C-alpha positions as CSV (number, residue, x, y, z in Angstrom):
1,M,-6.8,-17.8,-18.7
2,V,-6.3,-16.0,-15.4
3,V,-2.9,-17.6,-14.9
4,R,-1.7,-16.6,-18.4
5,S,-2.9,-13.1,-17.8
6,L,-1.1,-12.8,-14.4
7,V,2.1,-14.2,-15.9
8,S,1.9,-11.6,-18.6
9,S,1.4,-9.0,-15.9
10,C,4.6,-10.3,-14.2
11,R,6.5,-9.8,-17.4
12,D,5.3,-6.3,-17.7
13,L,6.4,-5.7,-14.1
14,Y,9.9,-6.8,-14.7
15,S,10.2,-4.4,-17.6
16,S,9.4,-1.5,-15.2
17,I,10.8,-2.3,-11.8
18,G,14.2,-1.0,-10.8
19,F,15.1,0.7,-14.1
20,D,15.2,4.4,-14.6
21,K,14.4,4.3,-18.3
22,M,10.8,5.2,-17.7
23,R,10.3,9.0,-17.8
24,A,8.5,10.1,-14.7
25,T,6.0,12.9,-15.1
26,R,5.6,15.6,-12.5
27,S,2.5,17.6,-11.8
28,P,1.0,19.4,-8.8
29,T,-1.5,17.7,-6.6
30,P,-3.6,19.2,-3.8
31,S,-2.0,19.3,-0.3
32,D,-3.3,17.0,2.4
33,G,-4.9,19.8,4.2
34,G,-4.6,18.2,7.6
35,S,-5.9,15.0,9.2
36,C,-9.5,15.6,8.2
37,S,-8.4,15.7,4.6
38,M,-6.5,12.4,5.0
39,I,-9.5,10.7,6.6
40,R,-11.7,11.9,3.7
41,A,-9.2,10.7,1.2
42,Y,-9.4,7.3,2.7
43,H,-13.3,7.4,3.0
44,V,-13.2,6.5,6.7
45,S,-16.7,6.8,8.1
46,H,-17.4,8.0,11.7
47,P,-18.0,4.5,13.2
48,S,-14.5,3.6,12.0
49,R,-12.7,6.5,13.7
50,H,-11.2,6.4,17.1
51,E,-9.4,8.9,19.4
52,F,-6.3,7.4,21.0
53,T,-6.3,7.7,24.8
54,N,-4.7,4.5,26.0
55,F,-3.7,1.0,24.9
56,D,-6.8,-0.8,26.3
57,N,-9.3,1.4,24.4
58,L,-7.3,1.1,21.2
59,K,-7.2,-2.7,21.5
60,D,-10.9,-2.9,22.1
61,F,-11.6,-0.7,19.1
62,L,-9.3,-2.6,16.7
63,E,-10.6,-5.9,17.8
64,E,-14.2,-4.8,17.3
65,R,-13.4,-3.4,13.8
66,T,-11.4,-6.5,12.9
67,S,-14.3,-8.7,13.9
68,A,-16.6,-6.6,11.7
69,L,-14.2,-6.9,8.8
70,I,-14.0,-10.7,9.1
71,T,-17.8,-11.0,9.1
72,R,-18.0,-8.6,6.1
73,S,-20.0,-6.0,8.1
74,G,-17.2,-3.4,8.3
75,P,-14.4,-1.8,6.3
76,Q,-10.8,-2.6,6.3
77,Y,-9.4,0.9,6.8
78,V,-9.9,2.8,10.1
79,A,-8.6,6.1,11.4
80,I,-6.9,6.8,14.8
81,S,-6.7,10.5,15.9
82,N,-4.4,12.0,18.6
83,F,-1.8,9.3,17.6
84,E,1.9,10.1,17.1
85,E,5.0,8.3,16.0
86,G,6.1,8.1,19.7
87,D,2.9,6.2,20.5
88,L,3.6,3.7,17.7
89,L,7.2,3.3,18.7
90,N,6.1,2.7,22.3
91,L,3.7,-0.1,21.2
92,E,6.5,-1.7,19.2
93,S,9.3,-1.4,21.8
94,S,7.1,-2.7,24.6
95,G,5.8,-5.6,22.6
96,L,2.2,-4.4,22.9
97,R,1.7,-4.2,19.1
98,R,1.9,-8.0,19.0
99,E,-1.2,-8.0,21.3
100,L,-3.2,-6.0,18.8
101,P,-4.9,-7.4,15.7
102,G,-2.5,-7.3,12.7
103,F,-2.4,-4.1,10.8
104,R,-0.4,-1.9,8.5
105,V,-0.1,1.8,9.3
106,L,0.0,5.1,7.5
107,L,1.1,7.7,10.0
108,D,0.5,11.5,9.5
109,E,2.9,12.9,12.1
110,E,2.1,16.5,11.4
111,N,-1.6,16.0,12.1
112,K,-1.2,13.2,14.7
113,T,-3.4,10.8,12.7
114,A,-3.0,7.2,11.7
115,I,-4.8,5.4,8.9
116,I,-4.9,1.7,9.8
117,K,-5.4,-1.1,7.3
118,L,-6.6,-4.1,9.3
119,M,-5.4,-7.6,8.4
120,P,-8.2,-10.0,8.0
121,G,-6.1,-13.1,8.3
122,I,-5.9,-16.0,5.8
123,P,-7.4,-14.5,2.6
124,H,-5.0,-11.6,2.8
125,E,-2.0,-13.7,3.4
126,V,-2.9,-16.3,0.8
127,A,-3.3,-13.6,-1.9
128,T,0.1,-12.1,-1.1
129,S,1.8,-15.5,-1.0
130,I,0.4,-16.7,-4.3
131,F,1.5,-13.6,-6.1
132,V,5.0,-13.7,-4.6
133,E,5.4,-17.3,-5.8
134,M,4.3,-16.3,-9.3
135,F,6.5,-13.3,-9.3
136,V,9.6,-15.3,-8.3
137,G,8.7,-18.1,-10.7
138,E,8.5,-15.7,-13.6
139,R,11.9,-14.2,-12.7
140,A,13.4,-17.7,-12.8
141,R,11.6,-18.5,-16.1
142,L,13.0,-15.4,-17.7
143,G,16.5,-16.4,-16.6
144,L,17.1,-13.3,-14.6
145,P,19.6,-13.4,-11.7
146,R,18.3,-14.4,-8.3
147,N,19.6,-11.1,-6.8
148,I,18.1,-8.8,-9.4
149,F,15.8,-7.6,-6.7
150,V,15.8,-7.7,-2.9
151,P,12.6,-8.3,-0.9
152,T,12.3,-5.5,1.6
153,G,9.1,-6.7,3.4
154,S,6.6,-4.6,5.1
155,G,8.9,-2.2,7.0
156,R,7.8,1.4,7.5
157,Y,9.2,4.1,5.2
158,H,9.2,7.8,5.9
159,L,7.6,9.5,2.9
160,S,7.5,13.3,2.2
161,N,5.3,15.7,4.2
162,E,5.8,13.9,7.5
163,L,4.0,10.8,6.4
164,S,5.3,7.2,7.0
165,K,3.8,4.0,5.6
166,E,4.0,0.2,5.7
167,P,3.4,-1.8,2.6
168,D,2.2,-5.4,2.4
169,A,5.3,-6.4,0.4
170,S,8.1,-4.5,-1.3
171,Y,11.1,-5.0,-3.4
172,K,14.1,-2.9,-4.6
173,P,16.9,-3.7,-7.1
174,Q,20.1,-4.9,-5.5
175,T,21.9,-2.0,-7.1
176,R,19.9,0.5,-5.0
177,K,22.0,0.8,-1.9
178,G,21.1,2.6,1.3
179,A,18.3,2.3,3.8
180,D,17.0,5.7,2.8
181,R,16.1,4.6,-0.7
182,Y,12.6,3.6,-1.3
183,P,11.5,0.2,-2.8
184,S,10.9,0.3,-6.6
185,F,8.0,-2.2,-6.4
186,I,5.2,-2.1,-3.8
187,V,2.4,-4.7,-3.3
188,E,-0.8,-3.7,-1.4
189,V,-3.5,-6.2,-0.7
190,G,-7.1,-5.5,0.3
191,V,-10.4,-7.2,0.9
192,S,-14.0,-6.3,1.4
193,Q,-14.7,-2.6,0.6
194,S,-11.1,-1.4,0.3
195,L,-10.5,-0.8,-3.4
196,L,-10.8,3.0,-3.2
197,Q,-8.4,3.0,-0.2
198,L,-5.9,0.7,-2.0
199,R,-5.9,3.2,-4.9
200,Q,-5.0,6.0,-2.5
201,D,-2.2,3.9,-1.2
202,A,-0.9,3.6,-4.7
203,R,-1.0,7.3,-5.2
204,L,1.0,8.0,-2.0
205,W,3.8,5.5,-2.9
206,L,4.1,6.9,-6.4
207,Q,3.8,10.6,-5.5
208,R,5.8,10.7,-2.2
209,T,8.9,8.7,-2.8
210,N,10.9,11.1,-5.0
211,G,10.3,8.8,-8.1
212,D,12.0,5.8,-6.5
213,T,8.8,3.7,-6.5
214,K,8.1,2.8,-10.1
215,V,5.3,0.2,-9.8
216,V,2.5,-0.4,-7.3
217,L,0.5,-3.6,-7.6
218,L,-3.0,-3.7,-6.0
219,I,-4.5,-7.0,-5.2
220,F,-8.2,-6.8,-4.2
221,L,-10.3,-9.7,-3.1
222,N,-14.1,-9.2,-3.2
223,I,-15.1,-12.4,-1.4
224,A,-18.8,-11.8,-1.6
225,A,-18.7,-11.2,-5.4
226,G,-16.2,-14.0,-6.0
227,T,-13.8,-11.7,-7.9
228,L,-10.0,-11.1,-7.7
229,T,-8.8,-7.8,-9.2
230,F,-5.2,-6.9,-10.0
231,E,-4.4,-3.2,-10.8
232,R,-0.9,-2.0,-11.8
233,W,-0.2,1.6,-11.1
234,Q,2.8,3.6,-12.4
235,H,3.9,7.2,-13.1
236,A,1.8,8.9,-15.7
237,T,3.5,9.7,-19.0
238,S,1.3,12.7,-19.8
239,P,0.5,15.6,-19.5
240,P,3.9,17.4,-19.7
241,P,5.6,18.1,-16.4
242,R,4.5,21.1,-14.4
243,S,5.9,22.3,-11.0
244,T,4.4,23.9,-8.0
245,R,6.1,26.7,-6.1
246,S,7.3,24.4,-3.4
247,R,7.9,21.1,-5.1
248,S,7.1,18.8,-8.0
249,L,5.1,15.6,-7.5
250,Y,4.7,12.6,-9.7
251,V,1.3,11.7,-11.0
252,A,0.0,8.1,-10.4
253,E,-1.9,6.4,-13.1
254,K,-3.6,3.0,-13.4
255,V,-2.1,1.3,-16.4
256,Q,-3.3,-2.3,-16.3
257,V,-6.2,-4.3,-14.8
258,V,-6.6,-8.1,-14.6
259,I,-9.9,-9.4,-13.2
260,Y,-10.7,-13.1,-12.3
261,D,-14.4,-13.8,-11.8
262,K,-15.1,-17.3,-10.5
263,N,-18.7,-17.0,-11.7
264,T,-17.7,-16.7,-15.3
């Protein structure tokens, strides 16, 4: 049953990804209101916040929080204040990022704040890999060309309002040329207590990519409850478009849910 449901979901995804037939609806949303607002939006509690001072302290904090996540006693998302893009680039260019626990980053450059999604290892990778296999398999079953989409991985993209973000996986149609074009399909995977934060990820991708991102798939593993939840998010089709004085923003909407419960 769950496999049939997921394959059906893949078919729906192929009808949406990479095509501009879907009418995107625009509507105002509240501004981020600074780093505190971003931290609140991601529900990051005080024990999961850290002020960046040096690499060693950051490493100790991320290792402690990752250990808590693996033992199911801590959340997946943490916040780092006083952290700029230059700090992230220094970690990457020096190779120090490889010495840290695995993570994906959402960087708010204006407010010098990073929202970090910790990677808990095997469950996270298995969920991503299984979906990718099913997604590619459904593409082949439908007889679509191999190059209909291009995997663009987990590289960081600069969104609007001085935000930049890394997905777990991403794809764009091969007709979408240029490194500055966003992926049309994003996959975000979470475990433990992260479903609310995953939904915030979906909103950012759909609202801050100028309409390029058409579909966000959330994969949420609740290991303790024995459930696996898939949520498909797209641009809302109602209400009618409205514009703010400064810009128009797309509205993100959850349009499909598939839940597998091993207990039932």
